[in-house]
C-alpha positions in Angstrom: -11.1 69.6 59.7 -12.6 66.3 58.0 -10.1 63.8 58.8 -9.2 60.5 57.0 -11.1 58.7 59.6 -14.0 60.8 58.9 -13.9 59.7 54.7 -13.7 55.9 56.1 -16.8 56.3 58.0 -18.1 58.1 55.0 -17.5 55.2 52.7 -18.8 52.8 55.2 -22.1 54.6 55.4 -22.2 54.4 51.9 -22.6 50.9 51.5 -25.1 50.3 54.4 -27.3 53.0 52.6 -27.1 50.6 49.8 -29.8 48.6 51.3 -32.6 51.1 51.6 -35.9 49.8 51.8 -38.7 51.8 50.8 -42.7 51.4 51.5 -46.1 53.3 52.0 -49.5 51.4 53.1 -52.5 53.7 52.0 -54.3 51.3 54.1 -53.0 52.6 57.6 -54.8 55.8 59.2 -52.7 59.0 58.8 -53.9 62.3 59.1 -51.3 63.9 57.4 -50.0 62.5 54.2 -47.1 63.2 52.1 -49.1 62.9 48.8 -52.5 61.1 48.5 -52.1 57.5 49.5 -48.3 57.6 50.6 -48.4 58.3 54.4 -44.7 57.4 54.4 -41.4 56.2 53.1 -39.4 54.0 55.0 -35.5 54.0 54.8 -32.9 51.7 56.4 -30.3 54.5 57.3 -27.0 52.4 59.0 -29.1 49.3 59.6 -31.9 51.2 61.7 -35.3 51.6 60.0 -36.6 55.4 60.1 -39.7 56.5 58.7 -39.9 59.5 56.7 -43.4 60.8 57.0 -44.9 64.0 58.4 -45.9 65.1 62.1 -49.6 64.1 62.5 -50.3 66.8 64.9 -51.8 69.5 62.9 -51.3 72.2 65.2 -47.9 71.5 65.7 -45.4 74.5 65.5 -41.5 74.9 65.2 -40.0 76.3 68.2 -36.1 76.0 66.7 -34.2 78.6 65.2 -36.1 77.8 61.6 -39.2 79.7 62.9 -36.9 82.8 62.3 -37.6 85.3 59.6 -34.7 87.5 59.3 -30.7 86.9 59.6 -28.2 89.5 59.2 -26.4 90.1 55.6 -23.9 89.4 54.5 -23.9 86.3 54.6 -27.6 85.4 54.8 -29.2 87.1 51.3 -31.8 84.7 49.6 -30.5 82.5 47.6 -32.1 82.6 43.4 -34.1 79.6 42.5 -31.5 78.4 40.7 -28.5 79.7 42.1 -26.1 77.8 39.6 -26.4 77.8 35.9 -26.9 74.2 34.7 -27.8 72.6 38.0 -31.2 71.7 38.6 -32.9 72.8 42.0 -35.8 70.4 43.3 -38.4 70.2 45.8 -39.3 67.7 48.9 -41.0 65.2 46.3 -38.0 65.2 44.3 -35.7 64.5 47.7 -37.7 61.4 48.5 -37.9 60.2 44.8 -34.0 60.4 44.4 -34.0 58.5 47.7 -36.3 55.8 46.2 -34.7 55.9 42.7 -31.1 56.6 43.2 -29.8 56.3 46.4 -31.2 52.8 46.9 -29.9 51.8 43.5 -26.6 53.2 44.5 -26.7 55.7 41.4 -27.0 59.1 43.7 -25.8 60.3 46.9 -27.7 62.8 49.2 -25.5 65.6 50.7 -25.7 67.4 54.1 -23.4 70.1 52.9 -23.4 72.2 56.2 -20.8 72.1 59.1 -21.1 69.1 61.3 -22.3 71.2 64.3 -25.7 71.4 62.2 -25.9 68.5 60.9 -25.7 66.9 64.4 -28.9 68.4 65.4 -31.0 66.7 62.8 -30.8 66.0 58.7 -32.8 64.6 56.0 -32.7 60.2 56.5 -30.3 59.1 54.3 -27.7 62.2 54.1 -24.6 62.0 54.1 -22.5 64.8 55.8 -19.8 66.1 53.6 -19.1 70.3 54.7 -18.6 72.6 51.6 -15.6 73.7 53.2 -14.0 70.4 52.5 -14.2 71.1 48.8 -12.3 74.6 49.3 -8.6 74.6 48.1 -9.0 73.6 44.7 -6.4 71.3 43.4 -4.2 71.3 46.5 -7.1 69.8 48.8 -5.9 66.7 50.2 -9.3 65.1 50.4 -10.9 65.6 46.9 -9.2 62.1 45.4 -10.7 60.3 48.6 -14.0 62.2 48.4 -14.4 61.7 44.4 -13.6 58.0 44.4 -16.4 57.8 47.0 -18.6 59.8 44.9 -17.8 57.1 42.3 -15.5 59.3 39.7 -12.4 57.5 38.6 -9.2 58.9 38.2 -6.4 58.1 35.6 -3.8 59.6 33.6 -5.6 61.8 31.9 -7.7 63.2 35.0 -10.9 62.4 36.4 -13.6 60.7 34.5 -17.3 60.9 35.8 -19.2 58.8 33.6 -19.9 56.3 36.4 -20.0 59.1 39.3 -23.0 59.1 41.5 -25.7 62.3 40.8 -25.3 64.4 44.0 -28.2 66.2 45.9 -26.9 69.0 48.0 -29.1 70.6 50.5 -28.3 73.3 53.5 -30.1 74.8 56.0 -32.2 76.4 53.4 -33.2 79.6 51.0 -31.1 82.0 53.2 -28.0 79.9 53.8 -24.5 79.9 51.3 -23.3 76.2 52.1 -24.9 74.3 49.8 -24.5 76.7 46.9 -21.1 77.4 47.9 -20.1 73.5 47.8 -21.9 73.0 44.8 -19.5 76.0 43.1 -16.5 74.5 44.5 -17.7 70.8 43.0 -18.2 72.2 39.6 -14.6 74.3 39.9 -12.8 70.8 40.7 -14.6 69.4 37.5 -17.7 67.4 38.9 -20.1 67.9 36.1 -23.3 70.0 36.5 -25.6 67.2 34.8 -24.9 65.3 38.0 -25.6 67.6 40.8 -29.2 68.7 42.2 -29.9 71.2 44.4 -32.6 71.5 47.2 -33.1 75.0 47.8 -36.0 74.7 50.9 -33.0 72.9 53.0 -33.7 71.7 56.4 -36.1 74.8 56.9 -38.6 73.6 54.1 -38.3 70.2 55.6 -39.3 70.8 59.0 -41.8 73.1 58.1 -43.9 70.2 56.1 -43.4 68.3 59.2 -40.7 65.5 57.6 -39.1 63.4 59.7 -35.7 64.2 61.0 -32.8 61.8 61.2 -30.3 62.5 64.1 -27.2 61.0 63.6 -26.1 58.9 67.0 -23.1 60.9 68.6 -19.5 58.9 67.9 -18.2 57.3 71.3 
C-alpha cells in the first residue's frame, strides 16, 4: 500500500531533486564514455552526489536476473516499440538529457513505475518510485489527488488542469515488463495528457546492459 507517509516523502524528494548539478570533464581518462567527450554526468540525489557513468571494466558481465533471455507469458510479452499511441518512446541518452534539462529545472519527473521491491535493488539516479499499482482504481483512487498535485497539476471546480504539470518519463524493468506501460495507461485514463508522458522502453535491463550507474535507495529506518 502506498501510504500518505510515502506521498509525503515523494514530495520531499522532489524538492531535493531540484538541486541537481550536472558536469562532465572530458580531460579525465575514462576507457568507456557515455558519448564522445562526455564520460559522466553528476547528479545530486537527496543531497548526495551520484555520478552517472558506464562501468569502466570492459570485461564486466551482468550476473543478476537481467541476464535472463526468457520469462513466462503471460505476462512477460515483448512490448511494442510504441505501446501507447501518442506517447513517445525514448532511449538512454534521452533519459540523461531529461535529467539534465527537465528534472533539474523542475519541469519533469523520472518515474520508476516498478513495485518497491524492484526499486530497492537499484534504480536510475534521480528516479522517484511511484508504483504502477497506485494509479489503479480510476476516479475512486484516494491517492490520485495527492499524486497529481505533486506532479504539478491543478484542480478546480471544473476538474484537473495540466498546463503547468511536469512531463513524466516512465520506465520499468525493460521491454518484457508490463509495469511502466500499465502506469502510463492508468495515467492517461485519469486524464494526464499523452504529450506530457514519455516511455523509456529499455528500462533497467538496458540501463544495466550498458553499464550505467545504479542508485540504491537507503533503507528507511
